[in-house]
N, C-alpha and C positions, 0 to 999 in steps of 0.2 A: 166586599163579600167576606163574610166570616167563614172560617174553615173548621168544621167540627171534627175532622179526622185528618191526621197528617200522613196517613197511608196513601197508596196510589190506587186509583181506579182505572181499570182497563176498559176502554170503550171501542167497540167494533163498529166502524162506520162504513156503510155500503152506499157510496155516492152514485154508482152506476148499476146497482144490482148485479145481474149476471152478464152484463154486456161486455164483449171482448172483441179484439181485433184479430185474434187467432182462433183456430179450431183444432186444438191439440187432440190427438186421437184418443187419449185416455181421460179427457176432461170429465170431472165429476158432474159438471153442469151442462154437458152437451145436450141432454134431453130437455133442458129448460128453454131452449130457443135463444139463449143469449139476449133476452129482452132487457129493457132498462128504461128509465125515465131521466130527463134532464136533471142534473143535480141542483139542489137548492142550498145556497150558502147559509141560509137561515137555520138549516138543520144542524150544521156545525156550531153556529153561534148559540142557538138555544140549548143544545146538548151541554156545552161547556158551562153555560150560565146556570143550568139546573143542577149539574153535578158539583160545581165548585164550592157551594156552601158546605158540602160534606167531605170533599177531597180536594186538597190544594195541589196535589200532583196527579196529573191525568196523562195516561199513555194512550194515544189514539192510533188504532190499527186501521189503515185504509184498505178496504177489502173490495172484491169484485167476484167475477169478472176482472177486467183490467182497469184498475183505479185511475190510471193516467188519462183515460178517456173522459174524465171529468173536466179536463182541460187546464191549460196554463193560467188562464184568467181566473178560474175558480181557485186554484191553489195560491195564486198571488193574493187573493182576498183572504184565504186561510192564513197566509203569512202575516198580513196586516192585522187580522184579529188575534193571532197568536201573540204578536207584540203588545197589543192593547191588554190582553189578559195577563201578560208578564208584568206589565206596569201595575196591575192590581195584585201582584204576588202569587199568581197562579202559574205553576210550571206545567207546560205541555210538551210531551215528547211525541214525535211522529214516526210511525213505522208503516211500511207498505211492501207488498210483494208484487213485482212487475215482471212481465216477459221481456222488457227492455227494448222492444222494437221501436217504440216511440221516443226513447231517450235521446236527447240532443244536448247541446251546450246550454240552451235556455233552461231545460229541465234540471241540469246539474246546478245551475245558479239558484233555482227555486229550492232544490233539496238543501243546498248550503244555507240559505236564509232560514229555512225551517229546522236546521240541524237534524235532518232526516236520516234515519237508518234505513237503507235500501235493501230489500230482499230481492235477490236475483234468481230467476229460474233457468237452470241450464243442466241438461242431462249428460251423463257419461256412461260408457264411451260416447264420444261426440256424435258418432253416426246415429245413435239412438235419439239424439235431440231432433233428428229430422222428422220425428212424429209430431213436432210442434209446427203446424202448417197454417198457411193463409187460407182464406175462404176458397181460393182457387185450387187448393191442394198442394201448392208449392211449398217446399220446406222453408221455414223462416230462419234457419240457423245463421245465415250470413248477417241478417239484420240484428238478430239477438246478440251475436258475438260483438258486433259494432257497438251496440248500446251497453253491453256488459263491460267492455273495455273502457268506455267513457267513464263509467262509474268507478271502476277499479283505479284508473289513472287520476281520478279527481281528488283522492284522499278522503272521500266520504266514508263513513262507517257503512259496511255492507255485510250481508250474509248470503252465501250461495246455498240454494236448495236444489237437490237433484232427486228426481223420482226414480224409485226402485221398482222395476217390473220383472216379470218372468224372464225377459230377455237380458236383464242386467246380471242375473245370478251367475256365479262362477267366473265373473270378469273383474274381480276385485283388484287384482294386480294391475290390469290395464287401466282401470279407473284411477287408481292411486297415482300411477305414472303420469297420466294426462293432467290430473289436478296439480301435481307438483311442478310440471313444466309450464302450464298456462297461468297458474295462480300461486306462485311461490310465496307470496306474502299474505295470502288469504288466512285470516285468523278464525273464521267461523264457517263451518261447512255442515250442512244438515242433509239427511237422506230421508225422503218422505216415501212411505210404502204405498203402492197402488194395490188396493185390496177390494175396492168397490167403485162403482160408477156406471158408465154407459154399458149396456149389454154388448155393444159392438167391440168393447175393449176387454172382454172377459178372458181372452187368451193372454192378457198382460197381468192379470191379478196374481198376487202372491199370498201365501199363508203367513200367519204370525211366526211359525217355526222357521220358514224360509227367510223372513226378514231378520230374525234373531241371528241366524247363521251368517247372513250377509254382514251384519254389523260386527259380529265377532271376528270375521275374517278381514274386513277392511280396516278396522281400527288400528292394528299394529303396523299397517303398511303406510300410514299417513304420518307426516311430520308432527311433532308434539303440538305445534301451534294450531294444527288443523284437527288433530285427534281430540282436542277439547271441544269437539262439535256438540251441538245441542241434540244429541241422540235422546230418544224418549226415555225418561226416567219415571219411576212409579208415581212420584208426586205430580207429574205433568199430565197424567192421563185423566180424561174427563170422568171416567167411571170410578175413580178413587179420590177425586179432589173434594175438598170441603169448602172451596172458595168459589164455587160456581156463580154465586150471586155477587161476586166482586166484578164480574165481567158483564158489561151492559152492551147489548146489541141494538143498533139503531139503523133502520133501513133507509133507502133513498127517499122515502116519503116522510121520514122523521118519526116513524112509529118505534116505540121503545119496547123491548122485551128481554127477559132473561131466557136462557136456553130452555126451549119447550120439550126437549127430548131427555129430561132427567126426572127422576123421582127420588124422594128422600128415603131414609132407612125405614120409615113407617109407610112407605109406598103411597105417599100423597103426591099426586102429579102437580108439578108447577106449570101452569098454563102460560102460553105466550100472550103478549099484549099486556103492557103494564099500565093499569089505570092511574090517572093523574093523582088521585087522592091517596094512592098507596106508595107514591114515589119515595117520600122521606123514609117511610117504614122499610121499604125494600132496600134502599141504599145502605141502611144501617143493619139489615138482617144478613149478616155475613158468617157463613160457615157454621150455623147452628145445627146442621144435620149433615151426615155423610151422604153426598149425592151419588146416584148411580145412573149411568147412561142408559136411556131407554132403548137405544139402538142396539139390538142384539148382535148384529154382525160386527159392529164396532167393538162392543164389549168382548165378544169372543175372540176377535183378532188380537186385541191387546193383551188379553189374558194368556193366550197361547204364546205371544211374544215374550211376555214376562216369565212364563214358566220355562221357556227354552233358554232365556238369558241366564237363568239361575243354575242351569245344569253345567 
């Protein structure tokens, strides 16, 4: 396979759509019924084969729902295909965010084979993590902690992500202490704001200004190796990025699309659904316009965050 571009293409793969084994109370997808279809390994294979002629380096983000529900057999096949692509000179990196309840020693070995960077979801103070619940309503924190510890002890690359809600605010000192005690060697910590989602979680939503204040308060409290967290920076926000078309979304059925919630500076809407005949053109159409997020709530939240971070 010839590679016409030595840059990296980010591919978002949704092998189980919104399907999940938990019912976190603030979940953005709660109203979607956590539906999903059985994953098809051919989606992964065909995606890489079609992108590879343009990009020799591909970063695959495994998304959901809970992507581990695709199963061990599925990811063992992914590992086999990853090796075959490596033999052809195509570098594939794997990243995924998991609630960790399904993680066991077999998953650790699969992650190791894939050189997987594991994103772990765990909220602080730890009592707030009890909003991550099973279908029965029972808190999943014990199972989450068990899975998280397996990853931490494995030596795999990992990143911790904690959701910031209204109930988190003002508890920065407590959070920092828990992080330092439980994960003294954690080198990547991110805090994700809860500002939209299910109507039943509206009492948890925060404003961009509140999120900015939280970030400014907690940053000096964390060890330097944690303080280098991937907090939101201007260049990372969808509404100011010019690289939107470098990110390719692929759903569980193998449908391709670029983000359908953006328009360019000339206000020309990019529709979802990438026609086959446009594929080559689209993969090479990178950053020729400044893209703006069409989601007003998202755009307003991040603008308020940025305005308050600069104060």
